[in-house]
Steps between C-alpha positions, in 0.01 A plus 500: 500500500700566805384397845425859627305576182285187544426598859399848389263366232345251746457778758332728244268222391405427863433870566283522187301193607454638853376835365261319265361281779458801732315691228262211434432450871437872554244503219324193637467643852139596575412864549493613861152506647313824456384701796196354674167621374251542783127528450297769667131472584283763333194440717461390862190360665487736797321233706831308499667782694472704816239774526326434163280809535791744524570736209830326423752238599877470498595132520843345506532137397809366671674219682614476859844385380553786253738782601367732228149440632595631843629822348201536269260447789677769701446742210134396462434554870674839490252633242183362662228759541131528583275349237776288350550176692825315453527124510783249479431153364787255540495194279559272798163597655309614192613268219149478353483878452847504343390227259167665424671820389794313344760672716824335392754741646523672837476766608220610269315809620164602354295819534131443428187714527164423664391293200822297502641662186879497528648845445867414558722198561858480622730199488786474745624773733287813521596862450310691770471820293360311202248326722394829660455656156275213386293512817479878497306503174171407674306604807491171690263642762221535243269232366557326168458696184682812621 
C-alpha cells in the first residue's frame, strides 16, 4: 500500500474508534436529575399559626435570602382581607415549623380553613389572579363550616 493510502486507513480507523468511544460514554452518562418534587401539607395545626380562631389562613413558608420569596410575599400581602390573616414564616426564624410540615422548597404558600384543612398550595412565584380566585371561593369573614 502506498503511504497516503495507509494514512487514510489509519485516519478512518481512528475516527471509527472515536465514534465508538463517544457512543459508549454517552450511553453510560446518567440521566439528568428530574425536576424537584416538593411536598405539600394537607393539614395544619392552626395553633401553630397566627390568629388560630380566624376562618382561614394564608401562610407563606419562605427564607429571608430568597428573591422569589420577596415577590411571593408581596403578592400574599396584596390579597390580604378581613377574616383571612396572612403570615410569613422564614426558615431562619421558624425552622421547627418548616420541619414539622416538611417544607423542603421555598416559597411554599398554603391556603387553609379554620380547621387547618389545606385548600390550595403553591410552590414558587405566585400568580396574583390565581391566588385571588382560590381565596374568593369562600367567605373568610364567616365562621368555619360556611
